[in-house]
C-alpha angles and dihedrals in degrees: 000000000000125000114254111259094234090063089073102029118111111260092237091057099037111142097192107048092141092054091051090048091052091050095048096088089054088051090054090051092048091051092047092052090050093049092050092048092052093044094053096045125113104197118216115232111227121216090245132050113276121211114192119206104191142141142220095224131074111253134332100052095125096242097139095059088045091050088051091051092048092050090048090052090060095040093054087057092056096258118135101235128171137185124238119205134173091236097238112201094016127111097220117094095197153158088207136137109239115243117184089204091060106023135060132192090268089061103040107010129260099268097052089047089053091047091052091063094081107016147009113301129183131189128202133155084208103060093196091055088048092052091049091051091049091050091051088052091056099257111163100188123029119206113198114213098210124343106120089130093042108092099183096094124052114239123212092190126018119197121188114207124203132184102241090212095055109023111179098330112217091351094241129129123245126316095019091045143358100272120113088204136352107299093232090057092049092049092049089065096042129096096194142008125222123195114202117209123198089228139000103308129226113254093250092057096055110120089206088074119072091234093055097051121106116242095254090059097043094101095047110121099188131087119296120196132187122217126181135198119253114194116227129194094023115196120255116270114288141075119320133198111200130194127187139176099208136131089246111019089173086082089067089053092050093046095048094044090048089054092052096250114159096238111184097173141002117199114200124211130181117281113278090008113181107232117237123199089245091056092052095043089053091050089049092051090049092050092048091051089057095039085239141143119248116239136180138167126271090248092052092045089060087068097046118114111250093248091060100047096086089050098056127065111228119219115207121195132198125204108224128184117246085215110033091188090060091055090048090053091049098049105030095077089061088069097043110117115237092005111182112234129191125207124240094210093258101083090269126124120216122201105243092223090063097055098098141110112271 
């Protein structure tokens, strides 16, 4: 499924104002259901700190690479950290620890399979059951990949991730816009905001500076961090045809171009697209026509049939902080023993060291 174009079109140029108007009552209903669900929740407190990496927008925010980077931050400090995902696109309900030797994307979803490549990864439709399973496996810090709107599990630190190139689109709630809930409501439950850039941003586009913030974030008083994608395992020199089933495949274009890759074509597919033999044969014909190498993302490679994996170059990316000290300051309090926390009135604890003006 691809996001409707009018979700991300500037209001002044919007070609479907009547459609958005017709969908607005449904947006009100969606937001009301979400508010009631959050209000009635009684979050379960896990025996380990829980860091939630979520977003306010449907798809394409960049939360999975950020969750991976957050988990890596703890692991490099000798802490057994694991991710917990819902397992979107997989048939297993969990809780289960993902094992690439036993599971494929059809079982656990492409993103959890990708996350399992360099650290412990769990899936569970029931997040509480997933947290219990992780605790039994000796996990000391749990990093939720998505779940900002899921109130079942108590969060010690809530991070909202935004795609710096898209922001919140037209600012409307589903189905009139891309927001899962009103952005002010999402920010009210967040401890920090992270903007993800497709490549190293120019200083004047950093959200962490007041001048670089979008208008809807101008009143935010909490920490704002900028992360950028760094491409790993770049292909050898020469022409490349890329294909990607992502919510915003343009990010692949920006990242590859920024790395100096000779990209002759990028073919977009819907997010989490299940590759058919006909899709891959067409990509192969296109690459041959250009005398080019085929390339796809690590997430997309998780869904490739085994016979095609040797034929497609896999691009891995890493989300790195523009200011590593800012990420240290954000995450270090999670490990502080006896850290005093204060409630925000919504069953959510906020590390005291994070309550500061950005």
